[in-house]
C-alpha positions in Angstrom: 0.3 -25.7 19.9 -1.7 -26.2 16.9 -1.1 -27.9 13.6 -1.1 -27.5 9.8 -1.3 -24.3 8.0 -1.2 -20.9 9.9 -3.4 -19.1 8.0 -3.2 -15.2 9.8 -0.7 -12.9 11.0 -0.2 -9.3 11.7 -3.3 -9.1 12.6 -4.5 -5.4 13.8 -8.1 -5.0 15.2 -8.8 -1.8 16.7 -11.9 -4.2 18.4 -15.1 -2.7 16.4 -14.7 -5.3 13.6 -18.1 -8.0 12.8 -15.3 -10.2 12.1 -12.0 -11.2 12.6 -11.5 -10.6 8.4 -12.5 -7.2 9.2 -9.4 -6.9 10.5 -6.1 -5.7 8.7 -3.7 -8.7 8.2 -1.8 -10.0 6.2 -2.2 -12.2 3.0 -3.8 -15.6 3.9 -1.1 -18.2 4.6 2.3 -15.9 4.6 3.3 -15.7 8.0 6.5 -15.2 9.9 5.4 -17.3 12.9 5.8 -20.9 14.3 2.8 -23.0 16.3 4.4 -21.7 19.5 3.3 -18.7 18.9 -0.7 -19.8 18.6 -3.1 -17.9 20.3 -6.4 -18.8 21.8 -8.9 -16.4 23.2 -11.6 -16.6 26.0 -14.9 -14.6 25.6 -17.0 -14.0 28.5 -20.4 -12.3 27.7 -21.2 -8.9 28.9 -24.8 -9.3 29.0 -27.6 -12.5 28.6 -28.4 -11.3 24.9 -26.7 -13.7 22.3 -24.3 -12.4 19.8 -24.9 -13.4 15.8 -21.5 -14.6 14.5 -21.7 -14.2 10.9 -18.6 -15.3 9.4 -17.0 -13.7 6.3 -16.4 -17.3 4.8 -13.2 -19.6 3.9 -10.1 -18.9 3.4 -9.1 -18.6 -0.3 -5.7 -18.9 -2.0 -4.0 -18.9 -5.5 -2.2 -21.9 -6.9 0.3 -22.6 -9.8 0.7 -19.1 -10.9 3.7 -17.5 -11.7 3.2 -14.8 -9.1 1.5 -14.9 -6.1 -1.1 -12.6 -8.0 -2.6 -15.3 -10.5 -3.2 -18.8 -10.2 -6.1 -21.7 -9.7 -8.5 -21.0 -6.9 -8.9 -23.0 -3.9 -10.5 -22.3 -0.6 -10.4 -24.4 2.4 -13.2 -25.9 3.8 -13.7 -28.8 6.5 -9.5 -28.3 6.7 -9.3 -29.4 2.7 -8.2 -27.2 0.7 -10.0 -27.6 -2.9 -10.9 -25.9 -6.1 -13.7 -23.9 -7.5 -16.0 -24.9 -10.3 -15.7 -22.3 -13.6 -19.7 -22.7 -13.8 -20.5 -19.0 -14.1 -17.1 -17.9 -13.3 -16.7 -14.0 -14.6 -14.6 -11.3 -13.9 -17.0 -10.0 -11.0 -15.9 -13.2 -8.7 -12.4 -12.8 -9.6 -12.5 -9.2 -8.3 -14.0 -10.8 -5.4 -11.2 -13.0 -4.5 -8.4 -10.5 -5.7 -10.0 -8.1 -2.8 -10.4 -11.2 -0.4 -6.1 -11.3 -0.9 -5.8 -7.7 -0.5 -4.8 -6.9 -4.2 -6.8 -4.0 -6.1 -7.3 -3.4 -9.9 -8.5 -5.4 -12.8 -9.3 -8.9 -12.0 -9.4 -11.4 -14.9 -11.3 -14.5 -14.7 -10.2 -17.8 -16.3 -11.8 -20.9 -16.7 -11.4 -24.8 -17.9 -8.1 -25.3 -15.5 -5.9 -22.3 -17.2 -3.4 -22.5 -13.6 -3.4 -26.9 -14.6 -6.0 -29.3 -12.0 -6.0 -29.5 -8.9 -6.3 -32.9 -7.1 -8.3 -32.1 -3.9 -11.9 -31.7 -3.7 -14.3 -29.0 -6.2 -15.8 -27.2 -3.1 -17.6 -24.9 -5.2 -19.9 -24.3 -8.5 -22.0 -21.7 -9.7 -20.5 -18.9 -8.0 -22.2 -15.8 -8.3 -20.6 -12.6 -7.0 -21.9 -9.1 -7.7 -18.8 -8.3 -7.5 -18.8 -5.8 -4.9 -18.1 -8.2 -1.9 -15.7 -8.5 0.2 -14.7 -12.2 0.2 -15.7 -14.6 -1.9 -17.7 -16.0 1.2 -19.6 -13.7 1.1 -21.4 -14.3 -2.6 -24.6 -16.7 -2.8 -23.1 -19.8 -3.8 -25.7 -22.8 -4.6 -25.8 -25.8 -2.5 -21.8 -26.5 -2.1 -22.8 -30.4 -1.9 -23.7 -31.2 -5.4 -22.0 -30.0 -8.7 -21.2 -31.1 -11.9 -17.5 -30.8 -12.5 -13.9 -31.9 -13.3 -10.7 -30.8 -12.3 -10.4 -29.8 -16.4 -13.3 -27.1 -15.3 -11.2 -25.3 -12.2 -11.6 -21.6 -11.9 -8.1 -19.4 -11.9 -8.0 -15.8 -11.6 -5.1 -12.8 -13.1 -5.5 -10.1 -10.4 
């Protein structure tokens, strides 16, 4: 049994997906599970050809909104939830976050800690989405270790 957050439930892969995140699943963090239901896999290669693993990026959540469709954007990196800086944060970036969370329709970016200031690390800055990506992790982001932000600049979205 694992510990901490349970991130995925109701995963329904057909087997041809390139990533687990390409499979239909419940919204991140929404589940009716306990750690007694944690699962694992054992992989055995069919050949000596190495497989390229290209993750779609870290989990994303919205916090401190008035509904599940809005809030401060937080991403899970290195086991810790952290915020996103609003430098260059646009409706295109918001659209990708909403799409990753399973929402469709118009997406609005919110800046300057519109949904309140986060308290953990600031994981991302200068996010550059075209708006067509399926996950925030697919967007070009400069070096995540260097940023010039304060939590007063935390990014948010309204889906």
